[in-house]
ROSE-4610 file (N, C-alpha, C; in Angstrom, 1 decimal, always signed):
// ROSE-4610
residu = [M/M/M/D/D/D/I/I/I/I/I/I/F/F/F/E/E/E/E/E/E/A/A/A/F/F/F/F/F/F/L/L/L/D/D/D/I/I/I/N/N/N/W/W/W/Y/Y/Y/F/F/F/S/S/S/D/D/D/T/T/T/Y/Y/Y/K/K/K/R/R/R/L/L/L/C/C/C/V/V/V/V/V/V/A/A/A/S/S/S/G/G/G/G/G/G/G/G/G/L/L/L/L/L/L/P/P/P/F/F/F/F/F/F/L/L/L/Q/Q/Q/N/N/N/Q/Q/Q/D/D/D/N/N/N/K/K/K/N/N/N/N/N/N/E/E/E/F/F/F/H/H/H/A/A/A/I/I/I/V/V/V/Y/Y/Y/E/E/E/L/L/L/P/P/P/E/E/E/R/R/R/F/F/F/N/N/N/S/S/S/E/E/E/R/R/R/N/N/N/Q/Q/Q/N/N/N/I/I/I/L/L/L/E/E/E/A/A/A/I/I/I/T/T/T/D/D/D/L/L/L/K/K/K/E/E/E/D/D/D/N/N/N/L/L/L/D/D/D/Q/Q/Q/Y/Y/Y/F/F/F/Q/Q/Q/D/D/D/F/F/F/D/D/D/S/S/S/L/L/L/A/A/A/K/K/K/K/K/K/G/G/G/F/F/F/F/F/F/V/V/V/Y/Y/Y/D/D/D/K/K/K/I/I/I/N/N/N/I/I/I/N/N/N/N/N/N/T/T/T/E/E/E/D/D/D/S/S/S/K/K/K/Y/Y/Y/V/V/V/L/L/L/V/V/V/T/T/T/Y/Y/Y/P/P/P/I/I/I/Y/Y/Y/D/D/D/T/T/T/E/E/E/T/T/T/D/D/D/S/S/S/Y/Y/Y/P/P/P/I/I/I/S/S/S/L/L/L/E/E/E/N/N/N/L/L/L/N/N/N/L/L/L/I/I/I/P/P/P/K/K/K/T/T/T/K/K/K/G/G/G/T/T/T/I/I/I/I/I/I/S/S/S/R/R/R/N/N/N/N/N/N/D/D/D/S/S/S/F/F/F/S/S/S/K/K/K/T/T/T/N/N/N/F/F/F/E/E/E/P/P/P/I/I/I/D/D/D/L/L/L/I/I/I/D/D/D/Y/Y/Y/I/I/I/N/N/N/N/N/N/K/K/K/Q/Q/Q/E/E/E]
num = [1/1/1/2/2/2/3/3/3/4/4/4/5/5/5/6/6/6/7/7/7/8/8/8/9/9/9/10/10/10/11/11/11/12/12/12/13/13/13/14/14/14/15/15/15/16/16/16/17/17/17/18/18/18/19/19/19/20/20/20/21/21/21/22/22/22/23/23/23/24/24/24/25/25/25/26/26/26/27/27/27/28/28/28/29/29/29/30/30/30/31/31/31/32/32/32/33/33/33/34/34/34/35/35/35/36/36/36/37/37/37/38/38/38/39/39/39/40/40/40/41/41/41/42/42/42/43/43/43/44/44/44/45/45/45/46/46/46/47/47/47/48/48/48/49/49/49/50/50/50/51/51/51/52/52/52/53/53/53/54/54/54/55/55/55/56/56/56/57/57/57/58/58/58/59/59/59/60/60/60/61/61/61/62/62/62/63/63/63/64/64/64/65/65/65/66/66/66/67/67/67/68/68/68/69/69/69/70/70/70/71/71/71/72/72/72/73/73/73/74/74/74/75/75/75/76/76/76/77/77/77/78/78/78/79/79/79/80/80/80/81/81/81/82/82/82/83/83/83/84/84/84/85/85/85/86/86/86/87/87/87/88/88/88/89/89/89/90/90/90/91/91/91/92/92/92/93/93/93/94/94/94/95/95/95/96/96/96/97/97/97/98/98/98/99/99/99/100/100/100/101/101/101/102/102/102/103/103/103/104/104/104/105/105/105/106/106/106/107/107/107/108/108/108/109/109/109/110/110/110/111/111/111/112/112/112/113/113/113/114/114/114/115/115/115/116/116/116/117/117/117/118/118/118/119/119/119/120/120/120/121/121/121/122/122/122/123/123/123/124/124/124/125/125/125/126/126/126/127/127/127/128/128/128/129/129/129/130/130/130/131/131/131/132/132/132/133/133/133/134/134/134/135/135/135/136/136/136/137/137/137/138/138/138/139/139/139/140/140/140/141/141/141/142/142/142/143/143/143/144/144/144/145/145/145/146/146/146/147/147/147/148/148/148/149/149/149/150/150/150/151/151/151/152/152/152/153/153/153/154/154/154/155/155/155/156/156/156/157/157/157/158/158/158/159/159/159/160/160/160/161/161/161/162/162/162/163/163/163/164/164/164/165/165/165/166/166/166/167/167/167/168/168/168/169/169/169]
x = [+0.8/+0.0/+0.9/+0.8/+1.5/+0.8/+1.5/+1.0/+0.6/-0.6/-1.0/-1.1/-0.3/-0.1/-1.3/-2.3/-3.6/-4.3/-4.1/-4.8/-4.0/-2.7/-1.9/-2.5/-3.2/-3.8/-4.9/-5.3/-6.4/-5.9/-4.7/-4.1/-3.1/-3.0/-2.0/-0.9/+0.1/+1.1/+2.4/+2.9/+4.2/+5.3/+6.2/+7.4/+8.6/+9.7/+10.9/+12.1/+13.1/+14.4/+15.4/+16.7/+17.7/+18.7/+19.3/+20.3/+21.7/+22.7/+24.1/+24.5/+24.0/+24.4/+23.5/+22.7/+21.8/+20.7/+20.4/+19.2/+18.0/+17.1/+15.9/+14.8/+14.2/+13.1/+11.9/+10.7/+9.4/+8.6/+7.9/+7.1/+5.7/+4.7/+3.3/+2.8/+2.5/+2.2/+1.0/+0.0/-1.2/-2.0/-1.7/-2.3/-1.6/-1.5/-0.9/+0.4/+1.3/+2.5/+3.4/+4.1/+5.0/+6.3/+7.4/+8.7/+8.8/+9.7/+9.9/+10.2/+11.0/+11.4/+10.2/+9.1/+7.9/+7.2/+7.6/+7.0/+7.7/+8.9/+9.6/+8.9/+8.6/+7.9/+8.7/+10.0/+10.8/+11.1/+10.4/+10.6/+10.2/+10.9/+10.7/+10.0/+9.3/+8.7/+7.7/+6.8/+5.9/+6.5/+7.6/+8.4/+9.0/+9.6/+10.2/+9.2/+8.0/+6.9/+6.5/+6.5/+6.1/+7.2/+8.5/+9.6/+9.4/+9.1/+9.0/+7.9/+6.8/+5.6/+6.0/+6.9/+7.4/+8.5/+9.1/+10.1/+9.6/+10.4/+10.0/+10.2/+9.5/+9.7/+10.7/+11.9/+13.0/+13.7/+13.3/+13.9/+12.9/+13.5/+12.6/+12.4/+11.4/+11.1/+10.7/+10.8/+10.5/+9.6/+8.7/+7.8/+8.2/+7.8/+7.9/+7.0/+7.6/+6.8/+5.9/+6.2/+5.5/+4.6/+4.2/+3.4/+2.1/+1.4/+0.1/+0.3/+1.4/+1.7/+2.1/+2.7/+3.3/+2.3/+1.3/+0.4/-1.0/-1.4/-2.7/-3.8/-4.7/-6.0/-5.8/-4.6/-4.4/-4.9/-5.7/-6.3/-5.7/-5.6/-5.0/-5.7/-7.0/-7.8/-7.6/-7.0/-6.8/-5.3/-4.4/-3.0/-2.5/-3.1/-2.6/-3.0/-4.1/-4.5/-3.6/-3.3/-2.5/-1.1/-0.5/+0.8/+1.0/-0.1/+0.0/+0.8/+0.6/+1.4/+2.7/+2.8/+4.1/+5.1/+4.6/+5.4/+5.9/+5.0/+5.5/+6.6/+6.5/+7.6/+8.9/+8.8/+10.0/+10.6/+9.8/+10.3/+11.0/+10.7/+11.3/+12.6/+12.9/+14.2/+14.0/+12.8/+12.6/+12.3/+12.8/+12.5/+11.2/+10.2/+8.9/+8.4/+8.0/+7.6/+6.1/+5.4/+4.0/+3.8/+2.9/+2.6/+2.0/+2.4/+2.0/+0.5/+0.1/-1.3/-1.9/-2.6/-3.2/-4.4/-4.8/-5.9/-5.5/-4.1/-3.6/-2.7/-3.3/-2.6/-1.3/-1.2/+0.0/+1.2/+0.8/+1.8/+2.8/+4.0/+5.0/+5.9/+5.4/+6.2/+5.8/+6.8/+6.6/+7.4/+7.0/+7.7/+8.0/+9.1/+9.4/+8.5/+7.7/+6.8/+7.2/+8.0/+8.6/+9.8/+10.7/+12.0/+12.5/+13.4/+13.9/+15.1/+15.2/+16.3/+17.2/+18.4/+19.3/+20.8/+21.7/+23.1/+23.7/+24.2/+24.7/+26.0/+26.6/+27.8/+27.5/+26.3/+25.9/+24.7/+23.8/+22.6/+22.8/+22.3/+22.4/+21.4/+21.8/+21.0/+19.7/+18.6/+17.3/+17.0/+17.6/+17.3/+18.6/+18.5/+19.7/+20.1/+21.4/+21.9/+21.3/+21.0/+20.3/+19.0/+18.2/+16.9/+17.0/+18.1/+18.3/+18.4/+19.0/+19.1/+17.8/+16.7/+15.4/+14.9/+15.4/+14.9/+16.0/+15.6/+16.6/+17.4/+18.7/+19.6/+19.9/+19.9/+20.2/+21.6/+22.1/+23.5/+23.8/+22.8/+23.0/+22.4/+22.5/+21.9/+20.6/+19.6/+18.4/+18.2/+18.9/+18.7/+20.0/+19.9/+21.0/+21.0/+21.8/+21.9/+23.2/+23.5/+24.6/+24.1/+24.9/+24.3/+24.0/+24.5/+24.2/+23.1/+22.8/+21.8/+21.1/+19.9/+19.1/+18.7/+19.1/+19.0/+17.5/+17.1/+15.8/+15.5/+16.6/+16.4/+15.8/+15.8/+15.1/+13.6/+13.1/+11.6/+11.1/+12.0/+11.6/+11.0/+9.9/+9.3/+10.3/+10.2/+11.0/+10.2/+10.6/+10.0/+10.6/+10.1/+10.7/+10.6/+9.6/+9.5/+10.7/+10.9/+12.0/+13.4/+13.5/+14.7/+15.1/+14.1/+14.4/+14.6/+13.9/+14.1/+15.4/+16.0/+17.2/+18.5/+18.3/+19.5/+19.6/+18.9/+19.0/+20.3/+20.9/+22.2/+21.9]
y = [-1.2/+0.0/+1.2/+2.1/+3.3/+4.3/+5.2/+6.2/+7.4/+7.8/+9.1/+10.1/+11.2/+12.1/+12.7/+13.0/+13.5/+12.5/+11.2/+10.2/+10.0/+10.4/+10.1/+10.8/+11.9/+12.6/+11.7/+10.7/+9.9/+8.5/+8.1/+6.8/+6.7/+5.7/+5.4/+4.5/+5.1/+4.5/+4.2/+3.0/+2.7/+3.0/+3.9/+4.1/+3.9/+3.5/+2.9/+3.7/+3.7/+4.2/+3.6/+3.8/+3.3/+4.5/+4.5/+5.5/+5.1/+5.9/+5.6/+4.2/+3.8/+2.6/+1.4/+1.6/+0.6/+0.2/+1.1/+0.8/+1.0/+0.0/+0.0/+0.8/+1.7/+2.5/+2.4/+2.4/+2.4/+3.5/+4.2/+5.4/+5.1/+5.2/+5.1/+6.5/+6.8/+8.2/+8.8/+8.0/+8.5/+9.5/+9.4/+10.3/+11.6/+12.3/+13.6/+13.6/+14.5/+14.7/+13.4/+13.3/+12.1/+12.7/+12.0/+12.4/+12.4/+13.3/+13.4/+12.1/+11.2/+10.0/+9.1/+9.3/+8.5/+9.0/+10.3/+10.8/+10.3/+9.7/+9.1/+7.8/+7.8/+6.6/+5.3/+5.4/+4.2/+3.9/+4.5/+4.2/+2.7/+2.1/+0.6/+0.4/+1.4/+1.3/+0.1/+0.0/-1.1/-2.5/-2.6/-3.8/-4.2/-3.2/-3.4/-3.8/-3.1/-3.4/-4.9/-5.5/-6.9/-7.8/-7.4/-8.1/-8.1/-6.9/-6.7/-7.6/-7.7/-8.5/-10.0/-10.4/-11.9/-12.1/-11.1/-11.3/-12.0/-12.8/-13.4/-12.4/-12.6/-11.8/-12.6/-12.0/-12.7/-11.9/-10.7/-9.8/-9.5/-9.2/-8.7/-7.2/-6.6/-5.2/-4.5/-3.2/-2.3/-1.2/-0.6/+0.4/+1.8/+2.8/+4.1/+4.2/+4.4/+4.4/+5.7/+6.7/+8.0/+8.2/+7.1/+7.2/+8.0/+7.8/+8.5/+10.0/+10.5/+11.9/+12.4/+11.5/+11.9/+12.0/+11.0/+10.9/+11.6/+12.5/+13.2/+12.2/+12.3/+11.5/+10.0/+9.6/+8.1/+7.8/+6.8/+6.4/+5.2/+5.1/+4.0/+2.7/+2.7/+1.5/+0.8/+1.3/+0.6/+0.5/+0.5/+0.5/-0.8/-1.9/-3.2/-3.3/-2.8/-2.8/-1.8/-0.7/+0.3/-0.2/-0.9/-1.4/-2.7/-3.4/-4.7/-4.8/-4.0/-4.0/-3.4/-2.4/-1.7/-2.7/-3.4/-4.4/-5.5/-5.9/-6.9/-6.4/-5.1/-4.5/-4.4/-4.0/-4.0/-5.3/-6.3/-7.7/-8.2/-7.6/-7.9/-7.1/-6.2/-5.4/-3.9/-3.4/-2.0/-1.1/+0.2/+1.2/+1.9/+1.9/+2.2/+3.6/+4.5/+5.8/+6.0/+6.8/+7.1/+8.6/+9.0/+10.5/+10.9/+12.1/+12.6/+13.0/+13.7/+14.2/+13.8/+12.7/+12.3/+13.1/+14.0/+14.9/+16.1/+16.3/+17.4/+16.8/+16.9/+16.3/+17.0/+18.3/+19.1/+18.8/+18.2/+17.9/+16.8/+17.0/+16.0/+15.6/+15.8/+15.3/+13.9/+13.1/+11.7/+11.5/+10.3/+9.9/+8.4/+8.0/+6.6/+5.9/+4.9/+4.2/+2.8/+2.1/+0.8/+0.6/-0.3/-0.5/-1.9/-2.4/-3.8/-3.7/-4.8/-5.0/-6.1/-5.8/-6.7/-6.3/-7.2/-6.9/-7.0/-5.9/-5.8/-6.7/-7.1/-7.9/-9.4/-9.8/-11.2/-11.6/-10.6/-10.9/-10.6/-11.4/-11.2/-10.1/-9.4/-8.3/-8.8/-8.2/-8.7/-8.9/-8.2/-8.3/-8.4/-8.8/-8.9/-7.5/-7.3/-6.0/-5.6/-6.6/-6.3/-5.7/-6.2/-5.6/-4.3/-4.1/-2.8/-1.7/-2.0/-1.0/-0.5/-1.1/-0.7/+0.5/+0.9/+2.0/+3.1/+4.3/+5.4/+5.2/+5.7/+5.7/+7.2/+7.5/+8.9/+9.1/+10.3/+10.7/+10.7/+10.8/+10.9/+9.7/+9.8/+8.8/+9.4/+8.6/+9.0/+8.4/+7.2/+6.5/+6.7/+7.0/+7.1/+5.9/+4.9/+3.7/+3.0/+2.2/+1.2/-0.1/-1.1/-2.4/-2.4/-1.4/-1.3/-0.3/+0.6/+1.6/+2.2/+2.8/+3.4/+4.8/+5.8/+7.2/+7.6/+8.4/+8.9/+10.0/+10.5/+11.5/+10.9/+9.6/+8.9/+9.1/+9.5/+9.6/+11.0/+11.9/+13.3/+13.4/+14.2/+14.3/+14.8/+14.4/+14.7/+14.9/+15.9/+16.2/+15.2/+14.1/+13.0/+13.3/+14.1/+14.4/+15.3/+16.3/+17.2/+16.5/+15.6/+14.9/+14.0/+13.2/+12.4/+13.2/+14.2/+15.0/+15.7/+16.1/+16.8/+16.0/+14.8/+14.0/+12.7/+12.6/+11.4/+11.4/+10.3/+10.2/+10.2]
z = [+0.0/+0.0/+0.0/-1.0/-1.0/-0.2/+0.5/+1.3/+0.5/+0.5/-0.1/+1.0/+0.9/+2.0/+2.6/+1.7/+2.2/+3.1/+2.8/+3.7/+5.0/+5.0/+6.2/+7.4/+7.3/+8.4/+9.1/+8.4/+9.0/+9.3/+9.0/+9.2/+10.3/+11.0/+12.0/+11.3/+10.9/+10.1/+10.9/+10.9/+11.5/+10.5/+10.9/+10.0/+10.8/+10.1/+10.7/+10.3/+11.2/+10.9/+11.9/+11.7/+12.6/+12.9/+14.0/+14.3/+13.9/+14.2/+13.8/+14.4/+15.5/+16.1/+15.8/+14.7/+14.2/+15.2/+16.1/+16.9/+16.1/+16.1/+15.3/+16.0/+15.3/+15.9/+15.0/+15.7/+15.0/+15.6/+14.7/+15.2/+14.7/+15.7/+15.4/+15.1/+13.9/+13.5/+14.2/+14.5/+15.1/+14.2/+12.9/+11.9/+11.9/+10.8/+10.7/+9.9/+10.3/+9.6/+9.5/+8.4/+8.2/+7.7/+7.9/+7.4/+5.9/+5.3/+3.9/+3.2/+3.8/+3.1/+2.7/+3.4/+3.0/+1.7/+1.3/+0.1/-1.2/-1.0/-2.1/-2.6/-3.9/-4.4/-4.2/-4.1/-3.9/-2.4/-1.5/-0.1/+0.2/+1.1/+1.4/+2.7/+3.2/+4.5/+4.6/+3.6/+3.6/+3.6/+2.7/+2.6/+4.0/+4.6/+5.9/+7.0/+6.9/+7.9/+7.8/+6.6/+6.4/+7.0/+6.9/+7.5/+9.1/+9.6/+11.0/+11.5/+10.8/+11.2/+11.4/+10.7/+10.7/+11.7/+12.3/+13.3/+14.6/+15.2/+16.4/+17.6/+18.6/+19.9/+20.7/+20.9/+21.5/+22.6/+22.8/+23.8/+24.9/+26.1/+27.1/+26.8/+27.4/+27.1/+28.4/+28.3/+29.4/+28.9/+29.8/+29.4/+30.0/+29.4/+30.0/+31.2/+32.3/+33.6/+33.7/+32.9/+33.0/+31.8/+31.2/+30.0/+30.2/+31.3/+31.5/+31.5/+32.0/+32.0/+30.6/+29.8/+28.5/+27.3/+27.3/+26.2/+26.6/+25.7/+25.9/+25.9/+26.9/+26.9/+27.1/+27.5/+27.7/+29.1/+29.3/+30.6/+31.1/+32.4/+33.1/+32.9/+32.7/+32.6/+31.3/+30.3/+29.1/+28.7/+29.7/+29.4/+28.8/+29.3/+28.7/+27.2/+26.9/+25.4/+24.7/+25.3/+24.6/+24.3/+25.3/+25.2/+24.3/+24.0/+23.4/+22.2/+21.2/+20.0/+20.2/+21.0/+21.3/+22.0/+23.0/+23.7/+22.7/+21.8/+20.8/+19.9/+19.5/+18.7/+19.5/+20.7/+21.6/+21.7/+21.9/+22.1/+20.8/+19.7/+18.4/+18.2/+19.1/+19.1/+18.7/+18.8/+18.4/+19.6/+19.4/+20.3/+19.7/+20.5/+20.0/+20.5/+19.5/+19.8/+19.5/+20.3/+20.0/+20.0/+19.2/+19.2/+20.5/+21.0/+22.3/+22.2/+21.1/+21.0/+19.7/+19.7/+18.4/+18.0/+18.9/+18.5/+17.7/+17.5/+16.8/+15.6/+14.4/+13.3/+12.9/+13.4/+13.1/+14.1/+15.2/+16.3/+15.8/+15.9/+15.5/+16.6/+17.8/+19.0/+19.4/+19.7/+20.1/+21.4/+22.0/+23.2/+23.1/+23.7/+23.7/+24.7/+24.2/+25.1/+25.6/+24.8/+25.2/+24.4/+25.0/+24.4/+24.8/+23.9/+24.1/+25.2/+25.8/+26.8/+26.2/+25.8/+25.2/+25.4/+25.2/+25.4/+24.0/+23.5/+22.1/+22.0/+23.1/+23.0/+22.9/+23.4/+23.4/+22.5/+22.4/+21.6/+20.2/+19.3/+17.9/+17.4/+16.4/+15.9/+15.3/+15.5/+15.2/+13.7/+12.8/+11.4/+10.6/+9.3/+8.5/+8.1/+7.8/+7.4/+6.0/+5.2/+3.9/+4.2/+5.1/+5.4/+6.1/+6.9/+7.5/+6.5/+5.3/+4.3/+3.7/+4.1/+3.5/+4.2/+5.4/+6.1/+6.2/+6.5/+6.6/+7.9/+7.8/+8.9/+9.3/+10.6/+10.9/+11.2/+11.1/+11.4/+12.9/+13.7/+15.2/+15.9/+17.2/+18.1/+18.7/+18.8/+19.4/+20.8/+21.0/+22.3/+23.1/+24.3/+25.2/+26.1/+25.8/+26.5/+26.4/+27.3/+27.2/+27.8/+27.9/+28.4/+29.8/+30.6/+32.0/+32.4/+31.6/+32.0/+30.8/+31.1/+30.1/+30.7/+30.0/+30.5/+30.5/+31.6/+31.6/+30.6/+30.0/+28.9/+27.7/+27.6/+26.5/+26.5/+27.6/+27.8/+27.6/+27.2/+27.0/+25.6/+25.4/+24.1/+23.1/+21.8/+20.8/+19.5/+18.7/+17.4/+16.4/+16.3/+15.4/+13.9/+13.5/+12.1/+11.7/+12.5/+12.3/+12.4/+13.4/+13.7/+12.5/+12.0/+10.8/+9.5/+9.4/+8.1/+8.1/+9.2/+9.3/+9.6/+10.1/+10.5/+9.6/+8.6/+7.7/+6.9/+6.8/+6.1/+4.6]
């Protein structure tokens, strides 16, 4: 399915990228603005999404403990349902971002909602390097982590549309 940008304001599209350290990221658009790379007819986002769908869940994952404060209109009584798909993506090796305010199609701020727990020295990378080439890679790092700690700065809102549009290799 090709993305028609007028329709993007009504669709919740998962789009993918990796950072300099090959950390895999997925963003749930929540409708609204999308990064420029998705406008290219030859983007491979849908092809990559199909690959992600088939990946096994093999990592532990953690959740953003402050998610209720971060996401507009999110209620505590439906958190398990809210996290279901996000947890699955994190267990596949992805750092998962969600839109802060889905009621505002112009808002491009996102927050990390769940993330994988793995050791880069002992755990194998979740996808082939050939498949990694299907998604854009950024010049910078978006995740502040090492094998021993995960920084709280990772949970600060970020304008991911601006980030990916300006830091893409």
